[in-house]
C-alpha positions in Angstrom: 0.0 0.0 0.0 1.3 3.4 -0.9 2.4 5.1 2.4 0.5 8.3 1.7 -2.8 6.5 1.1 -4.9 6.1 4.2 -8.2 5.3 2.5 -8.6 2.1 4.4 -6.4 2.9 7.4 -7.1 5.1 10.4 -4.9 8.1 9.9 -4.3 8.5 13.6 -2.8 5.0 14.0 0.6 3.7 13.0 0.9 2.3 9.5 -0.3 -1.2 9.2 -2.8 -1.0 12.1 -6.1 -2.2 10.7 -9.2 -0.4 12.0 -13.0 -0.3 11.4 -13.4 2.7 9.1 -16.9 4.1 8.4 -18.5 2.6 5.3 -17.6 4.4 2.1 -20.4 5.8 -0.1 -19.2 5.0 -3.6 -21.5 7.6 -5.1 -19.5 10.4 -3.4 -16.3 11.8 -4.9 -12.9 10.8 -3.5 -11.2 13.6 -1.6 -7.4 14.2 -1.3 -6.3 16.2 1.8 -2.8 17.7 1.7 -1.6 19.7 4.7 1.7 19.5 6.7 -0.2 20.1 10.0 -0.6 16.4 10.9 -3.2 16.9 13.7 -5.4 19.2 11.5 -5.0 17.0 8.4 -5.9 13.7 10.2 -8.8 15.3 11.9 -10.1 16.5 8.5 -9.5 13.1 6.9 -11.5 11.4 9.6 -14.3 13.9 9.4 -14.7 13.2 5.6 -14.5 9.5 6.3 -17.3 9.6 8.8 -19.5 11.4 6.2 -18.9 8.5 3.8 -16.2 10.0 1.6 -13.2 7.9 0.4 -10.3 10.0 1.5 -6.6 10.2 0.6 -4.1 11.5 3.3 -1.1 13.3 1.9 1.4 14.9 4.3 3.5 16.4 1.6 2.9 17.9 -1.9 5.0 15.2 -3.5 2.9 12.5 -2.0 -0.2 14.4 -3.1 1.0 14.3 -6.7 1.7 10.6 -6.5 -1.8 9.9 -5.0 -3.5 12.0 -7.7 -1.7 10.1 -10.4 -2.5 6.7 -8.9 -6.1 7.1 -7.5 -7.5 10.1 -9.6 -9.5 11.8 -6.8 -12.2 14.1 -7.9 -11.5 16.7 -5.2 -8.5 18.0 -3.3 -8.1 20.2 -0.2 -4.7 21.9 -0.1 -3.0 24.0 2.5 -1.5 27.1 1.0 1.7 27.3 3.0 3.8 24.2 3.3 7.6 23.6 3.4 9.1 23.2 0.0 6.3 23.3 -2.6 3.6 25.8 -1.8 -0.1 25.2 -2.2 0.1 27.3 -5.4 2.8 25.1 -6.8 0.9 22.0 -6.0 -2.4 23.4 -7.4 -0.7 24.0 -10.7 0.8 20.6 -10.8 -2.5 18.8 -9.9 -4.4 20.7 -12.6 -1.8 19.7 -15.1 -2.3 16.0 -14.1 -6.1 16.2 -14.1 -7.7 19.4 -15.4 -11.1 18.3 -14.0 -10.0 18.0 -10.4 -11.9 20.4 -8.1 -9.6 22.1 -5.5 -10.3 24.1 -2.4 -7.4 26.0 -0.8 -7.0 26.4 3.0 -5.1 29.5 4.1 -4.0 31.4 7.2 -5.6 34.8 7.8 -2.4 36.5 6.6 -2.4 34.8 3.2 -5.7 36.0 1.6 -4.0 37.6 -1.4 -2.2 34.4 -2.3 -5.4 32.4 -1.8 -7.2 34.8 -4.3 -4.3 34.1 -6.7 -5.0 30.4 -6.3 -8.6 30.9 -7.3 -7.4 32.8 -10.4 -5.2 29.8 -11.2 -8.0 27.3 -11.0 -9.0 26.6 -7.4 -12.8 26.6 -6.8 -12.6 28.6 -3.6 -10.5 29.2 -0.5 -11.3 29.1 3.2 -9.3 30.4 6.2 -8.1 27.8 8.7 -9.3 26.1 10.8 -12.1 25.3 8.4 -14.2 22.2 9.2 -15.3 19.4 6.9 -18.8 20.9 6.4 -17.5 24.3 5.4 -15.1 22.7 2.9 -17.9 20.5 1.4 -20.1 23.6 1.1 -17.3 25.3 -0.8 -17.1 22.5 -3.3 -20.9 22.5 -3.8 -20.9 26.2 -4.5 -19.0 25.3 -7.7 -17.9 28.9 -8.4 -21.4 30.4 -8.0 -20.2 32.8 -5.4 -17.0 34.9 -5.3 -14.5 33.9 -2.6 -15.3 35.6 0.7 -13.1 36.3 3.7 -14.7 34.6 6.6 -15.6 36.7 9.6 -14.0 34.2 12.1 -10.3 35.0 12.2 -8.1 32.6 14.1 -7.5 33.3 17.8 -4.0 34.1 19.1 -3.9 30.7 20.7 -4.6 29.0 17.3 -2.0 31.1 15.5 0.6 30.2 18.2 -0.3 26.5 18.0 0.1 26.4 14.2 3.4 28.2 14.5 4.7 25.8 17.1 3.6 22.8 15.1 5.3 24.1 12.0 8.6 24.8 13.8 8.4 21.3 15.4 7.9 19.7 12.0 10.9 21.7 10.6 13.0 20.4 13.6 12.0 16.8 12.9 9.9 16.7 16.1 13.0 17.4 18.2 11.5 19.3 21.2 14.8 20.7 22.4 15.7 22.0 19.0 12.2 23.5 18.5 12.3 25.1 21.9 15.6 26.8 21.0 14.3 28.0 17.7 11.1 29.3 19.4 13.2 31.0 22.1 11.4 29.3 25.0 12.3 26.8 27.6 12.0 23.1 26.7 9.5 22.5 29.6 7.4 25.4 28.5 7.1 23.9 25.0 6.2 20.5 26.5 3.4 22.1 28.5 2.1 23.8 25.4 2.2 20.6 23.4 0.4 18.7 26.2 -2.6 21.0 25.8 -5.4 20.2 23.4 -5.1 22.2 20.1 -7.4 25.3 20.0 -9.9 24.7 17.2 -12.5 27.3 18.3 
């Protein structure tokens, strides 16, 4: 099984751990989710699965490209800012592979201009994070009927801090000591922050 594909695996469990996934509704389109924020991505994948969607889990743009080539999903949800290839780069590559794929971009509140550019390049819509599964599905169903709108709910400071910590931790290969030095805080302070539930309000 391709390591990026978690259509029949629970994305929150280690690779190879079989679980009882919700039944897939074959009449629904397959959805690819690509986001380097593992917690947010896996939560979104699971939310789509519980709604009956066959879902592909891609932690990196390169894995997303391979999954689109192999499984031909009808829809994709892409984070705008990722290490290496950006969501804009990935958007262009996926549309080259499959011009019919429908794409929704997820962006931080400070990246609206880039998100609008993504729509100009072929994305159906964009939403600010943390968007939930129902908001994303609604964006797909609009099918370009409405212009992209900036949502009223901006991320809280706690959410922005959490996303920054997660990104730095990923860049440091999940090395807490290295991430703490890069963030300029004590290792124990970082551990306490990581022990708290992520703010998704």
